[in-house]
DSSP file (Angstrom, degrees, kcal/mol; ACC not computed):
  #  RESIDUE AA STRUCTURE BP1 BP2  ACC     N-H-->O    O-->H-N    N-H-->O    O-->H-N    TCO  KAPPA ALPHA  PHI   PSI    X-CA   Y-CA   Z-CA
    1    1 A M    >>        0   0    0      0, 0.0     3,-1.2     0, 0.0     4,-0.6   0.000 360.0 360.0 360.0 157.3    0.0    0.0    0.0
    2    2 A A  H >>  +     0   0    0      1,-0.3     3,-0.9     2,-0.2     4,-0.7   0.824 360.0  59.5 -61.1 -34.0    1.1    3.5   -0.6
    3    3 A L  H 3> S+     0   0    0      1,-0.2     4,-1.9     2,-0.2    -1,-0.3   0.716  89.1  72.4 -73.5 -18.0    1.3    4.3    3.1
    4    4 A D  H <> S+     0   0    0     -3,-1.2     4,-2.8     1,-0.2    -1,-0.2   0.866  92.4  57.9 -60.0 -34.6    3.9    1.6    3.6
    5    5 A V  H <X S+     0   0    0     -3,-0.9     4,-2.4    -4,-0.6    -1,-0.2   0.905 103.9  51.3 -62.4 -41.1    6.3    3.8    1.8
    6    6 A L  H  X S+     0   0    0     -4,-0.7     4,-1.3     2,-0.2    -1,-0.2   0.919 111.5  46.9 -62.4 -43.2    5.8    6.5    4.4
    7    7 A R  H  X S+     0   0    0     -4,-1.9     4,-1.1     1,-0.2     3,-0.3   0.930 112.1  49.8 -64.3 -43.9    6.5    4.1    7.2
    8    8 A R  H  X S+     0   0    0     -4,-2.8     4,-0.8     1,-0.2     3,-0.5   0.884 105.0  58.2 -62.0 -38.1    9.6    2.7    5.5
    9    9 A R  H >< S+     0   0    0     -4,-2.4     3,-0.5     1,-0.3    -1,-0.2   0.868 105.6  50.1 -60.4 -35.5   10.9    6.2    5.0
   10   10 A R  H 3< S+     0   0    0     -4,-1.3    -1,-0.3    -3,-0.3    -2,-0.2   0.786 115.7  42.5 -72.0 -26.5   10.7    6.8    8.7
   11   11 A R  H 3< S+     0   0    0     -4,-1.1    -1,-0.2    -3,-0.5    -2,-0.2   0.373  79.1 135.7-102.7   4.5   12.6    3.6    9.4
   12   12 A T    <<  -     0   0    0     -4,-0.8     2,-0.4    -3,-0.5    -3,-0.0  -0.271  31.9-171.7 -60.5 132.4   15.3    3.8    6.8
   13   13 A R        -     0   0    0      0, 0.0     2,-0.4     0, 0.0    -2,-0.1  -0.953  16.5-133.9-124.4 146.5   18.7    2.9    8.1
   14   14 A R        -     0   0    0     -2,-0.4     2,-0.2    23,-0.0    -2,-0.0  -0.820  22.1-122.0-100.5 139.0   22.0    3.2    6.3
   15   15 A A        -     0   0    0     -2,-0.4     2,-0.3     1,-0.1    20,-0.0  -0.527  26.5-121.1 -76.8 143.2   24.5    0.3    6.4
   16   16 A E        -     0   0    0     -2,-0.2    -1,-0.1     1,-0.1     0, 0.0  -0.611  26.7-111.7 -84.3 146.0   28.0    1.1    7.8
   17   17 A A        -     0   0    0     -2,-0.3     3,-0.1     1,-0.1    -1,-0.1  -0.495  36.9-106.5 -72.7 144.4   31.0    0.6    5.6
   18   18 A P        -     0   0    0      0, 0.0    -1,-0.1     0, 0.0     4,-0.1  -0.344  47.9 -85.2 -67.8 154.3   33.3   -2.3    6.6
   19   19 A P        -     0   0    0      0, 0.0    -3,-0.0     0, 0.0     0, 0.0  -0.247  31.7-126.1 -60.7 148.8   36.6   -1.3    8.2
   20   20 A A  S    S+     0   0    0     -3,-0.1     2,-0.4     2,-0.0     0, 0.0   0.868  95.4  56.1 -65.3 -37.8   39.5   -0.5    5.8
   21   21 A E        -     0   0    0      6,-0.0    -1,-0.0     1,-0.0     0, 0.0  -0.799  63.9-168.7-100.2 139.7   41.8   -3.0    7.5
   22   22 A D    >   +     0   0    0     -2,-0.4     3,-1.5     1,-0.1     5,-0.2  -0.765   8.5 175.8-127.0  84.3   40.8   -6.7    7.9
   23   23 A P  T 3  S+     0   0    0      0, 0.0    -1,-0.1     0, 0.0    -2,-0.0   0.741  80.8  47.9 -65.2 -22.9   43.3   -8.3   10.3
   24   24 A E  T 3  S-     0   0    0      0, 0.0    -2,-0.0     0, 0.0     0, 0.0   0.355 109.8-116.8-101.7   6.7   41.5  -11.7   10.3
   25   25 A G  S <  S+     0   0    0     -3,-1.5     3,-0.4     1,-0.1     4,-0.2   0.797  73.3 130.6  69.5  29.9   41.1  -12.0    6.5
   26   26 A Q     >  +     0   0    0      1,-0.2     4,-1.8     2,-0.1     3,-0.4   0.345  37.8 100.6 -96.3   6.9   37.3  -11.9    6.6
   27   27 A G  H  > S+     0   0    0      1,-0.2     4,-2.3     2,-0.2    -1,-0.2   0.860  76.8  57.5 -59.3 -37.7   37.0   -9.2    3.9
   28   28 A A  H  > S+     0   0    0     -3,-0.4     4,-1.4     1,-0.2    -1,-0.2   0.880 104.9  51.9 -62.9 -37.1   36.2  -11.8    1.2
   29   29 A L  H  > S+     0   0    0     -3,-0.4     4,-0.7     1,-0.2     3,-0.3   0.930 110.3  47.8 -64.2 -45.3   33.2  -13.0    3.2
   30   30 A L  H >< S+     0   0    0     -4,-1.8     3,-0.7     1,-0.2    -2,-0.2   0.871 110.0  52.9 -63.5 -36.9   31.9   -9.4    3.5
   31   31 A E  H 3< S+     0   0    0     -4,-2.3    -1,-0.2     1,-0.2    -2,-0.2   0.788 104.4  56.3 -70.3 -26.2   32.4   -8.8   -0.2
   32   32 A S  H 3< S+     0   0    0     -4,-1.4     2,-0.5    -3,-0.3    -1,-0.2   0.654  87.3  92.1 -81.3 -13.8   30.4  -12.0   -1.1
   33   33 A V  S << S-     0   0    0     -4,-0.7     2,-0.1    -3,-0.7    -4,-0.0  -0.689  83.9-120.3 -82.9 127.8   27.3  -10.8    0.9
   34   34 A E        -     0   0    0     -2,-0.5    -2,-0.1     1,-0.1    -1,-0.1  -0.434  26.0-112.2 -69.6 138.1   24.9   -8.9   -1.4
   35   35 A D        -     0   0    0      1,-0.2    -1,-0.1    -2,-0.1    -4,-0.0  -0.577  21.0-155.7 -70.5 120.7   24.3   -5.3   -0.3
   36   36 A P        +     0   0    0      0, 0.0    -1,-0.2     0, 0.0     3,-0.1   0.624  61.6 107.4 -75.6 -10.6   20.6   -5.1    0.8
   37   37 A A  S    S-     0   0    0      1,-0.1    -2,-0.1     0, 0.0   -23,-0.0  -0.376  81.8-101.5 -67.3 144.4   20.5   -1.4    0.1
   38   38 A P        -     0   0    0      0, 0.0    -1,-0.1     0, 0.0    -3,-0.0  -0.334  35.9-119.4 -66.2 148.0   18.4   -0.4   -3.0
   39   39 A G     >  -     0   0    0     -3,-0.1     4,-2.6     1,-0.1     5,-0.2  -0.172  36.7 -88.9 -76.7 177.7   20.3    0.4   -6.2
   40   40 A P  H  > S+     0   0    0      0, 0.0     4,-2.3     0, 0.0     5,-0.2   0.875 126.4  49.4 -59.5 -40.3   20.1    3.8   -8.0
   41   41 A E  H  > S+     0   0    0      2,-0.2     4,-2.3     1,-0.2     5,-0.2   0.924 112.9  46.6 -66.2 -42.8   17.1    2.8  -10.1
   42   42 A E  H  > S+     0   0    0      2,-0.2     4,-2.6     1,-0.2    -1,-0.2   0.899 111.9  51.0 -66.6 -39.7   15.2    1.5   -7.1
   43   43 A R  H  X S+     0   0    0     -4,-2.6     4,-2.5     2,-0.2    -1,-0.2   0.909 110.5  49.7 -62.6 -41.1   16.0    4.6   -5.1
   44   44 A A  H  X S+     0   0    0     -4,-2.3     4,-2.3    -5,-0.2    -2,-0.2   0.908 111.7  48.3 -63.7 -41.6   14.8    6.8   -7.9
   45   45 A A  H  X S+     0   0    0     -4,-2.3     4,-2.5     2,-0.2    -2,-0.2   0.899 111.9  49.4 -65.4 -40.3   11.6    4.8   -8.2
   46   46 A Q  H  X S+     0   0    0     -4,-2.6     4,-2.6     2,-0.2    -2,-0.2   0.902 110.8  50.2 -64.9 -40.9   11.0    5.0   -4.4
   47   47 A T  H  X S+     0   0    0     -4,-2.5     4,-2.1     2,-0.2    -2,-0.2   0.918 111.8  47.5 -63.4 -43.7   11.7    8.8   -4.5
   48   48 A E  H  X S+     0   0    0     -4,-2.3     4,-2.3     2,-0.2    -2,-0.2   0.913 112.4  49.1 -64.5 -42.8    9.1    9.2   -7.3
   49   49 A R  H  X S+     0   0    0     -4,-2.5     4,-2.4     1,-0.2    -2,-0.2   0.912 110.2  50.9 -64.0 -41.9    6.6    7.1   -5.5
   50   50 A A  H  X S+     0   0    0     -4,-2.6     4,-2.6     1,-0.2    -1,-0.2   0.889 109.4  51.5 -62.2 -38.6    7.0    9.1   -2.3
   51   51 A R  H  X S+     0   0    0     -4,-2.1     4,-2.3     2,-0.2    -2,-0.2   0.921 110.4  48.3 -63.6 -43.8    6.6   12.3   -4.2
   52   52 A R  H  X S+     0   0    0     -4,-2.3     4,-2.4     2,-0.2    -2,-0.2   0.879 111.6  50.1 -64.7 -37.8    3.3   11.0   -5.7
   53   53 A I  H  X S+     0   0    0     -4,-2.4     4,-2.9     2,-0.2    -2,-0.2   0.928 109.4  51.1 -65.7 -44.7    2.1    9.9   -2.3
   54   54 A D  H  X S+     0   0    0     -4,-2.6     4,-2.1     1,-0.2    -2,-0.2   0.922 111.9  47.2 -58.2 -45.0    2.9   13.3   -0.8
   55   55 A L  H  X S+     0   0    0     -4,-2.3     4,-1.2     2,-0.2    -1,-0.2   0.918 112.8  48.8 -63.0 -43.5    0.9   15.0   -3.6
   56   56 A A  H  X S+     0   0    0     -4,-2.4     4,-0.7     1,-0.2     3,-0.3   0.895 110.5  51.2 -64.5 -39.5   -2.0   12.6   -3.2
   57   57 A L  H >< S+     0   0    0     -4,-2.9     3,-1.0     1,-0.2    -1,-0.2   0.896 105.8  55.4 -63.4 -39.9   -2.0   13.2    0.6
   58   58 A Q  H 3< S+     0   0    0     -4,-2.1    -1,-0.2     1,-0.2    -2,-0.2   0.795 104.2  55.3 -63.4 -27.6   -2.0   17.0    0.1
   59   59 A R  H 3< S+     0   0    0     -4,-1.2    -1,-0.2    -3,-0.3    -2,-0.2   0.650  88.4  97.3 -80.8 -15.6   -5.2   16.6   -2.0
   60   60 A L  S << S-     0   0    0     -3,-1.0    39,-0.0    -4,-0.7     2,-0.0  -0.396  90.4 -95.9 -70.9 149.6   -7.1   14.8    0.7
   61   61 A P     >  -     0   0    0      0, 0.0     4,-2.3     0, 0.0     3,-0.4  -0.395  41.1-110.9 -59.1 144.7   -9.5   16.7    2.9
   62   62 A E  H  > S+     0   0    0      1,-0.2     4,-2.7     2,-0.2     5,-0.2   0.862 114.5  52.6 -50.4 -47.0   -7.7   17.7    6.1
   63   63 A P  H  > S+     0   0    0      0, 0.0     4,-2.3     0, 0.0    -1,-0.2   0.919 111.5  46.2 -60.3 -41.7   -9.7   15.3    8.4
   64   64 A Q  H  > S+     0   0    0     -3,-0.4     4,-2.8     2,-0.2     5,-0.2   0.920 113.1  49.8 -64.8 -42.9   -9.0   12.3    6.2
   65   65 A R  H  X S+     0   0    0     -4,-2.3     4,-2.7     2,-0.2     5,-0.3   0.932 111.6  48.0 -62.0 -46.2   -5.3   13.2    6.0
   66   66 A R  H  X S+     0   0    0     -4,-2.7     4,-2.3    -5,-0.2    -1,-0.2   0.919 114.4  46.0 -62.2 -43.7   -5.0   13.6    9.8
   67   67 A A  H  X S+     0   0    0     -4,-2.3     4,-2.0    -5,-0.2    -1,-0.2   0.925 113.9  48.6 -65.4 -44.1   -6.7   10.3   10.5
   68   68 A L  H  X S+     0   0    0     -4,-2.8     4,-3.2     1,-0.2     5,-0.4   0.932 113.9  45.2 -61.4 -47.5   -4.7    8.4    7.9
   69   69 A L  H  X>S+     0   0    0     -4,-2.7     5,-2.2     1,-0.2     4,-1.9   0.891 111.0  53.4 -66.4 -38.9   -1.4    9.7    9.1
   70   70 A A  H  <5S+     0   0    0     -4,-2.3     6,-2.6    -5,-0.3    -1,-0.2   0.902 117.7  38.0 -61.2 -39.6   -2.3    9.1   12.7
   71   71 A F  H  <5S+     0   0    0     -4,-2.0     4,-0.4     4,-0.2    -2,-0.2   0.959 127.5  29.6 -76.3 -52.9   -3.1    5.5   11.9
   72   72 A H  H  <5S+     0   0    0     -4,-3.2    -3,-0.2    -5,-0.2    -2,-0.2   0.817 132.3  27.3 -84.4 -31.6   -0.5    4.6    9.3
   73   73 A V  T  <5S+     0   0    0     -4,-1.9    -3,-0.2    -5,-0.4    -4,-0.1   0.878 129.3  35.4 -97.7 -47.5    2.5    6.8   10.3
   74   74 A E  S   <S-     0   0    0     -5,-2.2    -3,-0.2     2,-0.1    -4,-0.2   0.689  98.9-130.6 -82.3 -17.5    2.0    7.3   14.0
   75   75 A G        +     0   0    0     -6,-0.4    -4,-0.2    -4,-0.4     2,-0.1   0.693  49.4 155.4  79.1  18.5    0.6    3.9   14.7
   76   76 A L        -     0   0    0     -6,-2.6    -1,-0.2    -7,-0.2     2,-0.1  -0.475  38.4-127.5 -76.2 150.3   -2.4    5.0   16.7
   77   77 A N     >  -     0   0    0     -2,-0.1     4,-2.3     1,-0.1     5,-0.2  -0.433  31.4 -96.9 -89.4 173.5   -5.5    2.8   16.8
   78   78 A Y  H  > S+     0   0    0      1,-0.2     4,-2.7     2,-0.2     5,-0.2   0.887 123.7  52.9 -59.5 -40.9   -9.0    4.0   15.9
   79   79 A Q  H  > S+     0   0    0      1,-0.2     4,-2.2     2,-0.2    -1,-0.2   0.919 110.0  47.8 -61.8 -44.3   -9.9    4.6   19.6
   80   80 A Q  H  > S+     0   0    0      2,-0.2     4,-2.7     1,-0.2    -1,-0.2   0.896 112.7  48.6 -64.2 -40.1   -6.8    6.7   20.1
   81   81 A I  H  X S+     0   0    0     -4,-2.3     4,-2.9     2,-0.2     5,-0.3   0.909 108.7  54.6 -65.8 -41.3   -7.5    8.7   17.0
   82   82 A S  H  X>S+     0   0    0     -4,-2.7     5,-1.9    -5,-0.2     4,-0.8   0.920 112.7  42.5 -57.4 -45.9  -11.1    9.2   18.1
   83   83 A R  H  <5S+     0   0    0     -4,-2.2     3,-0.3     3,-0.2    -2,-0.2   0.924 114.7  50.3 -67.2 -44.4  -10.0   10.6   21.4
   84   84 A R  H  <5S+     0   0    0     -4,-2.7    -2,-0.2     1,-0.2    -1,-0.2   0.922 120.5  33.9 -61.2 -45.3   -7.2   12.8   19.9
   85   85 A L  H  <5S-     0   0    0     -4,-2.9    -1,-0.2    -5,-0.2    -2,-0.2   0.500 104.7-128.3 -90.3  -4.0   -9.5   14.3   17.2
   86   86 A D  T  <5 +     0   0    0     -4,-0.8    -3,-0.2    -3,-0.3    -4,-0.1   0.940  65.5 125.3  55.5  52.5  -12.6   14.3   19.5
   87   87 A I      < -     0   0    0     -5,-1.9    -1,-0.2    -6,-0.2    -2,-0.1  -0.923  67.7 -84.2-134.7 159.3  -14.8   12.5   17.0
   88   88 A P     >  -     0   0    0      0, 0.0     4,-1.6     0, 0.0     3,-0.4  -0.265  36.8-118.3 -63.4 152.2  -16.9    9.3   17.1
   89   89 A L  H  > S+     0   0    0      1,-0.2     4,-2.1     2,-0.2     5,-0.2   0.871 114.2  56.4 -58.4 -40.4  -15.1    6.0   16.4
   90   90 A G  H  > S+     0   0    0      1,-0.2     4,-2.2     2,-0.2    -1,-0.2   0.850 103.6  54.1 -62.3 -34.7  -17.3    5.4   13.3
   91   91 A T  H  > S+     0   0    0     -3,-0.4     4,-2.9     2,-0.2    -1,-0.2   0.891 105.8  52.8 -66.9 -39.2  -16.2    8.7   11.8
   92   92 A V  H  X S+     0   0    0     -4,-1.6     4,-2.5     2,-0.2     5,-0.2   0.949 110.2  47.8 -59.0 -48.9  -12.5    7.7   12.3
   93   93 A A  H  X S+     0   0    0     -4,-2.1     4,-2.3     1,-0.2    -2,-0.2   0.899 113.3  48.4 -60.1 -41.6  -13.2    4.4   10.4
   94   94 A T  H  X S+     0   0    0     -4,-2.2     4,-2.8     2,-0.2     5,-0.3   0.935 111.7  48.4 -65.1 -46.8  -15.0    6.3    7.6
   95   95 A W  H  X S+     0   0    0     -4,-2.9     4,-2.6     1,-0.2    -2,-0.2   0.904 113.5  47.0 -62.2 -41.6  -12.3    8.9    7.2
   96   96 A I  H  X S+     0   0    0     -4,-2.5     4,-2.6    -5,-0.2    -1,-0.2   0.926 113.4  48.0 -67.4 -43.4   -9.6    6.3    7.0
   97   97 A A  H  X S+     0   0    0     -4,-2.3     4,-2.2    -5,-0.2    -2,-0.2   0.931 114.9  45.3 -62.8 -44.9  -11.5    4.2    4.5
   98   98 A R  H  X S+     0   0    0     -4,-2.8     4,-2.6     2,-0.2    -2,-0.2   0.907 112.6  51.5 -65.3 -41.1  -12.3    7.2    2.3
   99   99 A G  H  X S+     0   0    0     -4,-2.6     4,-2.4    -5,-0.3    -2,-0.2   0.916 110.3  48.4 -62.3 -43.4   -8.7    8.4    2.6
  100  100 A R  H  X S+     0   0    0     -4,-2.6     4,-2.8     2,-0.2    -1,-0.2   0.924 111.9  49.7 -61.0 -44.8   -7.3    5.0    1.5
  101  101 A R  H  X S+     0   0    0     -4,-2.2     4,-2.3     1,-0.2    -2,-0.2   0.920 111.6  48.0 -62.2 -44.4   -9.7    4.8   -1.4
  102  102 A C  H  X S+     0   0    0     -4,-2.6     4,-2.6     2,-0.2    -1,-0.2   0.902 112.6  49.1 -63.5 -41.4   -8.8    8.3   -2.6
  103  103 A L  H  X S+     0   0    0     -4,-2.4     4,-2.1     2,-0.2    -2,-0.2   0.932 110.7  49.9 -63.1 -45.6   -5.0    7.6   -2.3
  104  104 A A  H  X>S+     0   0    0     -4,-2.8     5,-3.0     1,-0.2     4,-0.5   0.909 112.9  46.7 -60.6 -42.4   -5.4    4.3   -4.2
  105  105 A E  H ><5S+     0   0    0     -4,-2.3     3,-0.9     3,-0.2    -1,-0.2   0.921 112.0  50.3 -65.0 -43.6   -7.3    6.1   -7.0
  106  106 A A  H 3<5S+     0   0    0     -4,-2.6    -1,-0.2     1,-0.2    -2,-0.2   0.830 115.6  42.9 -64.4 -31.7   -4.8    8.9   -7.1
  107  107 A L  H 3<5S-     0   0    0     -4,-2.1    -1,-0.2    -5,-0.2    -2,-0.2   0.428 112.0-118.4 -95.3   0.0   -1.9    6.4   -7.4
  108  108 A G  T <<5       0   0    0     -3,-0.9    -3,-0.2    -4,-0.5    -4,-0.1   0.839 360.0 360.0  69.6  33.0   -3.7    4.2   -9.8
  109  109 A E      <       0   0    0     -5,-3.0    -4,-0.2    -6,-0.2    -5,-0.1   0.397 360.0 360.0-104.5 360.0   -3.7    1.1   -7.5
């Protein structure tokens, strides 16, 4: 889902480079392990997708955007969102469902 990209962006970690000197001769082992980091094409695609998600989020009505981000990015449950926004639980569910549908349509998913 499109919001997974937002979550991943918050959790992205960079791999540390191996030490320049390898006194125990384990450098060959490290070189044989594939780098899990995305390549340039994948990074470019991720950046473009994140840009499209940001634009689609900006087009959502403010209440839907706030509810969606609270749920998918902040990790709040419907009850917590209901209390935070001081709205009924059913309204939270409706806003999140509508927001997801609008995002999916905007992203062609």
